[in-house]
C-alpha positions, 0 to 999 in steps of 0.5 A, a space after each residue: 529464488 525465495 518467494 512467499 506465496 499466500 492465497 486469499 479467498 475473497 470474502 463478501 466483506 472484501 468486495 465493494 457494491 459491484 463485487 470488485 475487490 476493494 482497494 483497502 482489501 488489496 492493500 491488506 493482502 499485500 501487507 499480510 503477505 509482506 509481514 508473513 515474508 518478514 517473519 520467514 526471513 527473520 525480521 518480522 514484528 516479533 523479531 524487531 519489536 524488542 529492539 524498538 524497530 518497526 517497518 512502515 510502508 511509504 509508497 505503493 505502485 500497483 498495476 492490475 490486468 483485470 478486475 479481481 472479483 468475488 469468487 476469485 482466489 487471489 494468490 500473492 507472491 512477494 519477496 524483498 530486494 536488497 535494501 539501499 540505505 533507508 529504502 527497503 523495496 518489496 515486489 509482488 506478483 498477483 495471480 488468480 489460478 494460473 492467470 497473472 492479474 497484476 504486479 506491485 512494488 512497495 517502498 518500506 522504511 525501517 523506523 525507531 518506534 520510539 522516535 519514528 525516525 528512519 533507520 539505515 539497514 545497518 541498524 539491524 541487518 548485515 550484508 550477508 543477510 541479503 546473500 540469497 535474496 531474490 533479485 528479479 523484479 515484478 515491475 521496473 516502475 521507479 517514478 515515485 513522485 506524485 504531482 501535487 493538486 493545483 486546482 482540486 475539488 474538496 470532496 470529504 473529511 475524515 476524523 481519525 479514530 481508534 479503529 483506524 490505528 495499527 500497533 504503531 498507534 497511527 493510521 494503518 495504510 489500509 485505512 487510508 484506502 477507503 476514505 481516499 476512494 470515497 471521493 468517488 460516487 457509486 455512479 462514477 465507479 460503476 463499470 470501472 476497475 482500477 488499472 494502476 495506482 500509486 499511493 504515498 504516505 507522507 506523514 502519519 496521522 493520529 487520533 483527532 486529526 481531521 483529514 481533508 480529502 480533495 481530488 483533481 482529474 489530470 490527463 487520464 488520472 485522478 490525483 487525490 490528496 489528504 491534508 491536515 490543517 493544510 499539511 500534506 499527509 497522503 497522496 494517491 494517483 489512480 487510473 480506471 479502465 472500463 469493464 
């Protein structure tokens, strides 16, 4: 069955101070592989942009079996699932050599790039387009709702600038990853590796928005939220392992 398979050699700029793969770099690899897969299947950027259609990621769930580190070559396998109305699922498996080091799944939305409204799959696809899609799942995860913070600690703020933008003129999903992880000090991250994480992109952020980021520790997980003028824009739930 169909898979896009792409290997990424970790560069010095892909890792943090402890030589662990940065969360933002991992999301960049997943996004790049998703885009390459879409190109192969006929709904890539060059195919849909002339029709004022685009794709944005709404949610990620990622589970890692071990720390991915400098010197590793990360191979990403990805494939889309048949969409359900406005939800486009895409699964991933992550390998270092023959070792399976993680899985991921993401929910994407197809949008009208002029109005940013969500579009049903029928706005671009026909049922027969999905006849040969891979039906296997990398993970059966389906608990997409992230609890709200009720007693959070304010940690930092980030003002959106041009370098945060992608070609939809809003903050790219990979950019959120850095400032959401910046709620942790170097000491808190020493000898730690992400075991699993979820992220939900609630609403786009634009230049001039100041994102206030807070966190709360609840039952083994950190909950992290980014808000603009009190309005929720992004959420993350993350659990660490010792290494």
